[in-house]
N, C-alpha and C positions, 0 to 999 in steps of 0.2 A: 504494500500500500504506500502510495506517495502522497504526502501532504504538502500543499503549496501555501505559503504564508506571504501576505502582502506586508512587508516590513516598512514600507515608506512612511506610514503614519507613526511609526515608532522611532523614526530618525530624530536625532537631537535637533531642536529648533536652532536655526542659524541666527546669530546675533546680527541685527540690522542697524543698531546705533553704535557708531564707533566711539572709542574712548579718546581719540585724538585725531588730528589731521593725518599724522603719520600712519596711524592704525587704519584710517579710511583708505588712503592711497595704496597701502600695502596689502589690502584685503580684496581680492577680485570679486567675491560674491556681493560685497557691500557696494562696490562701484557699479556692478551689473544691476543690482536692485535699484539704485538711484536712477540710472539711465533708463531702465524700463519704466519706472514709476513716473518720471518726469516727461518722457517723450513717447509714452504708450507703445513701447516695443515689447516683444516677448524675447526670452533668452535665445530662442532659435533665430531671431533676426540679427543677433550680434556676433560678429566674428572676433573682434578684438577691441580692447579699450586701453588707451595709453593716457597717463595723467602726468602733468608736470606742474610744479609750484610756480606761481607768477607773482610772488610777494615782492613788491618794490615800493619805494617811497612814493607818497602821493595818494595812496589808496585808503580804503576804510579799514578800521581795525576794531575788533570786539574787545573791550577792556576786561570783561568778566567771562570770557570764554576763549577756547583755543580756536583761532580763526585765521583764514587766509584765502588767497585767490588761487583757483585751479583752472588750468587749461585742459580740457578733456577732448581727446581725439577718438572718435567712435568710427570703427570700420564695420559696416553692415555686411551680411552674407551676400547681398546683392552687388557688392563692390563699391557702393556709395560711401564716401568718407565725410563725416560731419565734425566740425570744430565747435565746441561749446565752451563758454567761459562762466565760471561760477564764483561766487563768494560764499564760503562755507563757515558756519559758526557751530561749534560743538561744545556742549556742556557735559563733561565726563561725570560718571556717577559719584566720584569722590568730591566733585565741586558742590554737591548738594549741601553737605555739612559746612563747608567753608563759606558758601554763599549765605547760609542761614545765620552765620555769625555776623555777616555784613548787613543783611537786610531784614533781620527779625522774622525768620521763618517764611518770608515772602519770596517766591520764585520768579525773578524778573524775566527769566528765559521763557517761561510759559506765558507770561504777560505779553511778550513780543509775538509769540505764536498766535495768541488770541487776537492781537491787533491785526496781523496780516491775514489770518484765516477767516475771521468773523466780523470784526468791526469795520475794517476798510471795505470789504465787499458790500456790506450793508449800506455804507455811505455812497459807494459808487452806484448801487442800484437806486438809491434815492435820487441821485443826480439825473440818472436816465429817466426815471419815472416822472420827474418834475420838468423834464424837457430843458434842463439847464445846458449851457454851452459846453459841449464835451471837449472842445479844443482848449477851453479855459481851465476846466477842472481836470479832465482826463484821468491820469493815474495819480493825481494829487502830489506829483513830484516825489514819489516814493519808489524805491527799487521794487521790481517785481519779485514776489516769492515763487520759487519753483517747487519746493518740497519742505516738509517739516514732519518731525516725528518725535514724540516724547514718551518716556516710560521710566520705570524704576532703574533702568540701566543707563540713564542719561537722556540727552536730547540733541537734535540736530536741526539746523535751519540752512537751507540752500537758497541763495538769492542770485539774481542776475548780477554779473560783474560789471558795474557801471563804469569802472575805470577803463575797461576795454572799449567802451562806447565813447570815450573821450572826456569823461568827468574827472576832475582833480581838485585838490585843495589849492588855493592861491597861496603863494609863498613869496617872501621878500628876498632881497639880495643875500641875506644871511641864512636863508632856508627856513625861516620861521613862518608859521601860518598867520594870515591876517585876512581881513575883508576890506575890499574897496567899497566905496559908497554904493555903486551900482549893484554890486553883489549883495550887500546888506539889504537893499531895497527889494531885490528879487526874492531873497529868502523870507523877508518879513511879509511880503505880499502873498507868497506861497502858503506860509503857515496860517495867515489870516483867512485865506479861502477855506482851509480845512476847518478852522475855528467856526467860520460862518455856516458851513454845511452841517457841522455837528449840532449847532444850535437849532438851525432851521429844521433838521430832521427830527429832533426831539420834540420840537413844538408842533410840527405838522402831524407826526405819528403818535404823539402823546406817550412818549417812552422816556425812560431815564437810562442813559448808557451805563451809568455807574451801577444801577440795579441789575441791568441785563448782563453786565460783564463785571462781576465783583472784583476781579483782579485790578480794575482801574482804580477803585477806591482804596484798595490795599496799597497800591503803588504810591498814591499821593500821601498817605499817612506814614509811609516808610520814613520820610524825612523828619518826622516828629521824634524819632528815636534818638537816644543820646549819641550813639556813635556816628550817625549820619548828620545830626545837627553840629557835631564837632567838625565835620568836614566843611559844612557851610561857614562855620566861624573862621576856619583857615582861609577859605576863599575870600571872605570879607576882609581879612587882614591883608591879603595880597593886593586886593583892589585898593584899599586905603593907602598902601605903600605906593602904588602907581599914581594915585591922585596927588600924593605929597610931592612926587617928582615932576608932576605935570606943570607946564608953563602956561596952560590955558587960564584965562582970566576967571572963569567960573569954577575952577578946580577947588579952591579953598571952601567955597560955599557947598559944593557937592560933598566934599570930605566931611564937613561938619554935619550935614544932613544925613549922610550915610552912617556915621558913627552914632548919631542920636537915635536913628531908626532901628539899627541893629546893634544895640548896646550890650547884649548878653546872649548866651546860648539859649537861655530860657525864653528870651524874646523871639529868637529865631524859631524855636519849636512852636511858640504860640502863633506866629505868623503862618507857619506851614500848616498847622491845624486849621487855622481860619480859612485858608485858601481852598481847603478840601471839604469844609463843612457847609451844609446847606444854609443859605442866608434866610433871614426872617421873611423876606419877600418871596421866597421859593423860586428865585430866578434860576433859569436853566444853567447848569454847569457845562463848561466848554471842554471838549477833548483837547488836552494839552500834550505836547511832546515830552516834557519832563527833563530833557537834557539838550536844550536847543542852544548850541554854540558852534563855533566854526569847525571844531573837530568833526562834527556830524553833518557838515554842509559841503557838498562837492559841486563844482560849477563847470559849465561847458559853454563856450562861445559858438553860436550858430548863426546862420544867415538871417534868422528871424529874431536874433537877440540873445541875451544871456539866459541860460537855463540852469536850474538847480535841482539837486536830488537831496532829500532830507533822509538821513540814515539813522539807524540805531534807535528803535522804538521800544526798548526794554522798559523804560521808566514812564511810559505814557500813562496818563491818569485823567480823571475828570475833576475840574475845579476852576479856580480863577488864575 
């Protein structure tokens, strides 16, 4: 008597979330899974995948994750060759406990996935349904997400590599990042459009983004915790030092006002609490970026003018 057993269902489950970029690029089945998931191929469609790191100055970096730019060359069984460019962010499983020490049990990686996968599509659908100018709002000047997955073994986010598309930080002769006036205006106009749509959508649909997506409220309150407030105090001190060295006529007035407004860490925590708490008038709270500065702004000159991409939405929240 011959007994045939189907052992496929007993095979060990292959891990799909890498522990690092090096682990990802060195593990064929992980790369194959990403290519198939992103571009809707089957494993029978793929003959070979070659990956190279493209990390260079001028690109985006994830401060709280292992991240980098990848160039992916895909050879299909049909003979067609495709070149894809990704920006990959990986939260290894060991980062969970480290991150909790930083942000009080709040997982900012999952907050970013929530933004890309649920909040942003909801806002885009609202723009289409209301017949708003798609050329003005479009993708909200945010990189396109290609893939995301999270679990107990970590998390991964794959975004389009906007550096390959010509976006970069502006740098001065010393290599330091800075913003020219036209770039600052483009960036502020872009984030203002997102603010406006978030308010209009909540008013029109009678919804509260903070209630629909609880991670947004958690993100805003993260800054009220002592270790994060201490970071704000350090930033305040640096800014005060810059004002003291400034030769602008209004710098002394600004310095005095800044010191009086943010005179203690307790005051900073109070202000952070206030910006995330519902007002007595129950005004709609706006979707905020949470980390809006030049490190997360990349620009590109085009025939139609200056373009911007706003990156790193891990700290996005609802508030003022």
